[in-house]
N, C-alpha and C positions, 0 to 999 in steps of 0.2 A: 809860425811861432818863432820868435827870435830869442836867441840865448843871450843872457847877460855875460859880461866878461868873467865874472866870478864862477858862473856855471860852466863856462867853457874851460877855464883853468882847472876846475875840480874834475871835470870829465877827462880832460887831457892827462892830468896826473893819474887818474884811475887807469887809463889805457896804458900809460907809461909803466905803471906798477905791474900791470898784467903782462906787459911785454918783457919786463925784467925777470919776472917770475918764470915766464916761458923760456927765456934764454938760459937761466940758471938751472932750472929743474927739468926742462924739456917736457913740460906738460902744461896744459892750460891754453893750447892754441885756439880752440873753439871759443873760449871765453874772450880771448884777446881779439879774435876775429869779429865776434858779435859786438864787443865794446867799440872797436874801431869803426865798424859800419854804422853803429848807432850815433857815434860822435860825428861822423861824416854827414849823416842825414840831418842831424839837429843843427849843426853849425852852417849848413848850406853848401858844403863841399860837393854835394851830388847835383847841384843846380847849375852846371855849366851850360854854355850856349850849345855845344855839341858834345859828342862822346869824348873827343880828344881834350877839350877844355875841362870836362868833368874829371878825367883821369889826371890831368895836370893839377887840379885843385886837390884831389885826393893825395897826390904825391907831395904837395906842400904840407899837408897834414901829417904825412909820414915823417917829413923833416922835423916838424914840431915835436912829434913823439920821440924821435931819436935824440933831439936836443935835451928833452926832459930826462931821458934815461942815460944820458952821457956820463954823468958823474958816478953812476952805479955799475957801469960795465967797462970792460977793457975795449981797446980799439977794435980788435978782431970780432969781439962779440957784438959791438955796435954796428960794424959793417955787415955782419951776418943778419942781425935784426933788421937793418935797413933793407937788405935784399928780400927778406921774408915779408916785410910790410909793403914794399913796392909791388911784390907779387899780389898781395891782397888788394892794393890800390888799383892795379891793372885789371883785376878780375871783376871789375864793376860791370854789371849789365843793367842798362836803364830799364825802367818799367815801360811796358809798351801800352800805348793807348790804341784801342781797337776802334777804328772808324769804318763805317760802311758795313757791308755784309760779311759775315763769317760763314765758312763752309760748315755745314752740320755733319755730324757723324751719322752712320747708318741708323735709320729709324725703322727700317723694314727688316723682318726676319730673313735669314739667308734662304730658307726654303721657298718663301714666296718670291724672293728676288729672282731665282732661276726661272720660276714659272712666269713671272711678270716679264722677264727679259724676252722670252719666246713670243709672248702675246704682244708686247710693245714693238718688237722688231717687225712682226707681221703687220701690225697696224700702221707703223710708220713707213713701211716700204710701199704701202698703197699710195696711189696718186693723190689721195686726199690728206696726206700727212702734212701737218703744219707745226708751227712753233709752240702751240698751246700744249702739245704732248710733252715737249721738253720742259716747259714751265711746270707742268704737273709733277714731273720727275724731280725737279729742283726743290719743289715744296716738300716732297717726301724725303729729301735729304740723301739722295744717292750720290756716291762719290764721283769725282771727275773721270777716273779710269773707266767707270761704267759708261759714262757719256762717250768717251773716245771710242770704246769698243762698239757701242751702239751706232755711232756716226759712221764708223768704218764699215760695219755690216750693211747699213742703209745704203751708203754710196756704192758698195760692191753689188748689192742686189739690184739697185737701180741701173747701174751700168750693164749688168748682165741682161736685164729686162730690155734695155734700150737696144742692145745688140740683137736680141731675139726679134724685136719688132721691125728692125731694118731688114 
């Protein structure tokens, strides 16, 4: 959705008024922050090629807000407002698009986890252990640290068994 020039000017004036109110009364920071982020989203300042370009666009928006509020503030107040708004502009975190698989959180109770660990370790240390057991664990949503511990115990028990067989 694109903004018209009139909507942009109206929202910019609103952010500038909230910024002036914040500087003069030292309250209303969250309102100014929300209004600035909303303006940045609606006017397309958050749509840079990469994070650096997006922050640059947001800093240009900061300059526009400071120019709008220039007539209502002193030079020191304008400089302070600019540093505050630049901090807001740099605090941008892009929304993440999740692609592929995501790790699931524990879906097994802790009590059954310890019992299953002993049983799975015993079954996986047998010579007939294969990858399907690991796939079953992954479907149950067990964390990676559990896998690392399991693999280390399996390799340790296999190496001990190999030494005994020789």
